[in-house]
C-alpha positions in Angstrom: 89.5 117.1 71.2 93.2 117.8 72.1 95.8 115.0 71.6 97.1 113.4 74.7 100.6 112.5 75.9 101.9 110.7 79.0 103.3 112.6 82.0 105.1 111.2 85.0 106.0 113.6 87.8 108.3 112.2 90.5 109.1 114.2 93.6 111.8 113.0 95.9 109.3 111.7 98.4 106.5 110.4 96.2 105.1 109.6 92.8 103.1 112.9 92.4 101.3 112.2 89.1 101.3 109.6 86.4 98.8 109.7 83.5 97.6 111.4 80.4 97.6 115.2 79.8 96.7 117.4 76.9 98.9 120.3 78.0 101.4 121.3 80.7 103.2 124.5 81.6 106.4 124.5 83.6 108.9 127.0 85.0 112.4 126.6 83.4 115.6 128.5 83.7 114.7 130.3 80.5 111.1 131.1 81.5 107.9 129.2 81.3 107.5 126.5 78.7 104.3 125.0 77.4 104.2 121.4 76.2 101.5 119.7 74.1 101.4 116.4 72.3 104.2 115.8 69.8 106.5 118.3 71.4 110.1 118.2 70.2 112.4 116.1 72.4 113.9 118.3 75.2 115.9 118.2 78.4 116.1 121.3 80.6 116.4 122.4 84.2 113.3 123.5 86.2 113.2 126.3 88.7 110.8 126.8 91.6 107.5 128.0 90.3 104.0 126.9 89.5 103.1 124.1 87.1 99.8 123.8 85.4 98.5 120.7 83.7 95.3 119.9 81.9 93.8 116.4 81.9 92.0 114.9 78.9 88.6 115.6 80.6 89.4 119.3 80.5 90.1 119.8 84.3 93.1 121.9 85.1 95.4 121.4 88.0 98.3 123.4 89.5 101.2 122.6 91.8 104.2 124.3 93.3 107.4 122.8 92.1 111.0 123.0 93.4 114.1 122.7 91.4 114.4 119.7 89.1 114.7 118.4 85.6 112.3 118.0 82.6 112.7 115.4 79.9 110.4 115.3 76.8 110.9 112.3 74.6 108.6 110.5 72.1 105.4 112.0 73.5 106.4 111.2 77.1 107.2 113.8 79.7 109.2 113.0 82.8 109.5 115.6 85.5 111.9 115.0 88.4 111.8 117.5 91.2 112.8 117.7 94.9 109.2 118.6 95.8 105.8 119.0 94.2 102.8 120.2 96.2 99.1 120.7 95.3 97.8 124.1 96.7 95.6 122.3 99.3 98.6 120.5 100.7 100.6 123.7 101.4 100.7 124.7 105.1 100.5 128.5 104.6 101.6 129.4 108.1 104.7 127.2 107.8 105.5 128.7 104.4 105.2 132.2 105.8 107.5 131.3 108.7 110.0 129.8 106.3 110.0 132.9 104.1 110.5 135.2 107.1 113.3 133.0 108.5 115.0 132.9 105.1 114.8 136.8 104.8 116.5 137.1 108.3 119.3 134.7 107.4 119.9 136.4 104.1 120.6 139.6 105.9 123.1 137.9 108.2 124.8 135.7 105.6 128.5 135.5 106.0 129.3 133.8 102.8 128.1 133.9 99.2 127.2 130.2 99.4 125.1 130.7 102.5 123.4 133.6 100.8 122.6 131.6 97.7 121.3 128.6 99.7 119.0 130.9 101.7 117.9 132.6 98.5 116.8 129.2 97.2 114.8 128.6 100.4 113.1 131.9 100.2 112.2 131.3 96.5 110.7 127.9 97.4 108.6 129.4 100.3 107.4 132.3 98.2 106.5 129.9 95.4 104.4 127.8 97.8 102.6 130.9 99.1 101.9 132.1 95.6 100.4 128.7 94.6 98.3 128.5 97.7 97.1 132.1 97.2 95.9 131.3 93.6 93.9 128.3 94.9 92.5 130.1 98.0 92.6 133.9 97.6 90.1 134.4 100.4 92.6 133.2 103.0 94.8 136.2 102.2 92.1 138.9 102.7 
């Protein structure tokens, strides 16, 4: 049986998850990172992407994450993000509209800052759609 470690995932609007895990995979600025028990201490930035985590009973869960921070210290993982959503919580129609809107604004951007902000919005919308698609591929047929 795999060793456990404590995980606390805080989104800006809620306490997303707090409990034991046997593994977790997160999107960082340097690529995906996997964490298991006794991982070396670490602090790094998170980027929008999918997170997978396995509970001690073997069940696996996924979530769409926004930008944030990861801290691993003494067998405890703290994840602070703007948003974390389970696939079943994602409103796919809203995410599609947000992606289309962001694409339109990117084409009309008048400043580099506006372009980068819109690019971040597009990234978040596309990440949400990808996470929802993995959970419910039949909705995309």
